C-alpha positions in Angstrom: 87.8 102.0 89.5 91.0 101.0 91.2 89.9 100.9 94.9 88.7 98.7 96.5 91.3 96.4 94.9 88.8 93.5 94.4 85.9 95.8 93.0 85.6 93.8 89.7 85.1 90.5 91.6 82.7 92.1 93.8 80.6 93.5 90.9 80.6 90.0 89.3 79.4 88.4 92.4 76.8 91.1 93.0 75.5 90.7 89.4 75.5 86.9 89.9 73.2 87.3 93.0 76.0 86.1 95.4 76.3 89.6 97.1 73.8 92.3 98.0 74.0 96.0 97.8 76.0 97.6 99.3 79.0 95.5 98.4 81.5 98.2 99.5 81.8 99.0 103.2 81.2 102.5 104.6 84.8 102.9 105.7 86.3 101.5 102.5 88.3 103.9 100.3 86.9 104.1 96.8 88.9 105.5 93.9 87.8 105.9 90.3 89.9 107.4 87.5 89.6 108.8 84.2 92.5 108.9 81.8 92.6 111.7 79.0 95.2 111.3 76.4 96.7 114.4 74.7 98.3 114.5 71.5 102.1 114.9 71.4 101.9 118.6 70.4 99.2 119.5 72.8 97.8 122.9 72.8 96.3 125.0 75.5 92.8 124.6 73.6 93.3 120.9 73.9 94.0 120.9 77.6 91.0 123.3 78.1 88.8 120.8 76.3 89.9 118.0 78.4 89.2 120.1 81.6 85.9 120.9 80.2 85.1 117.3 79.6 86.2 116.5 83.2 84.2 119.2 84.6 81.1 117.7 82.8 82.0 114.3 84.2 81.9 115.7 87.7 78.6 117.5 87.2 77.2 114.2 85.9 78.6 112.5 89.2 76.9 115.1 91.2 73.7 114.7 89.4 73.7 111.0 89.8 74.7 110.9 93.5 71.8 113.4 94.3 69.4 111.4 92.2 70.2 108.3 94.3 70.1 110.1 97.5 66.5 111.3 96.7 65.3 107.8 95.7 65.5 104.7 98.2 63.8 102.6 95.6 66.6 103.2 93.3 69.1 101.9 96.0 67.5 98.5 96.3 69.8 95.5 95.4 67.4 94.3 92.8 67.0 97.7 91.1 70.9 98.2 90.9 71.6 94.6 89.7 69.0 95.3 87.1 70.6 98.4 86.0 74.2 96.6 85.8 72.6 93.6 83.8 70.8 96.1 81.4 74.2 97.7 80.7 75.8 94.4 80.2 73.1 93.5 77.6 73.7 96.7 75.8 77.3 96.1 75.8 76.9 92.6 74.4 74.7 94.0 71.5 77.2 96.7 70.7 80.0 94.0 70.7 78.1 91.2 69.0 80.7 91.2 66.2 84.0 91.7 68.3 85.0 88.1 69.2 87.9 89.5 71.4 85.6 91.4 73.8 85.8 89.5 77.1 84.0 89.2 80.6 86.9 91.4 82.2 86.2 94.2 79.8 82.5 94.1 80.9 83.6 94.6 84.3 85.8 97.4 83.5 82.9 99.3 81.7 83.1 102.9 82.6 79.2 103.3 83.2 79.0 100.3 85.6 82.0 101.7 87.5 80.4 105.1 87.6 77.2 103.7 88.8 79.0 101.8 91.4 81.0 104.9 92.8 77.8 107.0 92.7 75.6 104.6 94.4 78.0 103.8 97.4 78.7 107.5 98.0 75.1 108.3 98.0 74.1 105.3 100.1 76.6 106.1 102.9 76.0 110.1 102.3 79.8 110.3 101.9 81.8 113.3 101.1 83.8 113.1 97.6 86.1 115.0 95.7 87.6 114.9 92.2 90.8 116.2 91.1 92.6 116.5 87.7 96.4 116.1 87.3 98.5 116.8 84.4 99.5 116.8 81.6 102.0 114.5 83.3 105.6 114.7 82.5 108.2 112.0 82.5 109.6 112.5 85.8 106.3 112.2 87.5 105.8 108.5 87.1 107.6 105.1 87.0 109.3 104.1 83.8 107.3 100.9 83.3 103.9 102.9 83.0 105.5 105.6 80.8 103.4 104.6 77.7 100.2 105.1 79.7 100.8 108.5 81.3 103.2 110.5 79.5 101.5 113.7 78.4 98.2 112.5 79.8 95.8 114.2 82.2 94.2 112.0 84.9 91.3 112.8 87.0 90.8 110.9 90.2 87.7 110.6 92.4 87.6 109.6 95.9 84.9 109.0 98.5 86.7 111.4 101.0 86.5 115.2 101.8 89.8 116.1 100.0 93.3 115.1 99.4 94.4 115.7 103.1 92.0 112.9 104.3 93.7 110.3 102.0 96.1 107.5 103.7 98.8 108.2 101.1 101.1 111.2 100.4 99.7 111.9 96.9 96.4 111.0 95.6 97.9 109.6 92.2 99.7 106.8 94.1 96.9 104.1 93.8 96.8 104.9 90.0 100.5 104.1 89.8 100.3 101.0 91.7 97.3 99.8 89.8 99.0 100.4 86.4 102.2 98.9 87.4 100.5 95.8 88.8 98.2 95.6 85.6 101.4 95.8 83.5 103.0 92.9 85.3 99.9 90.8 84.7 99.6 91.5 81.1 103.3 90.8 80.5 103.2 87.4 82.3 
């Protein structure tokens, strides 16, 4: 998840009991992304497979959002915090041997971020959309993020009705900015 920009610190504070749900405001833009890497010699079948995976992901979000809408009990802060903490324990068990696995990676867990997106969209009964872009070509992104995106397909999800309702010219702009900023931090 790349928007809101401080989402990782909000999740950390929520799990520590310093925030309650909802920790994203109704008017805040939420953006979640999924990056699918293609082989250098990708085929139509490989692209179709990725589109099918992305479609399955969207169906899972639809299911989760509807599940949360139909259960106010599941939307209580303690229930959500418990879900996140159980996921952290599961990750901890899976990564017990991996000494390089850190706290930041826990807060970037795709399941926790997916829960967060679904729960907030459901809580506020917001519209949302997902769109897949790519495979991306060299001229479609900044040089410093080429190794992340060249040949990749990206699916973005927003808590808005469609692309027209976003506050920027193209939906992929927040991803470019996030990747560029992430690159600068990792090089420093």
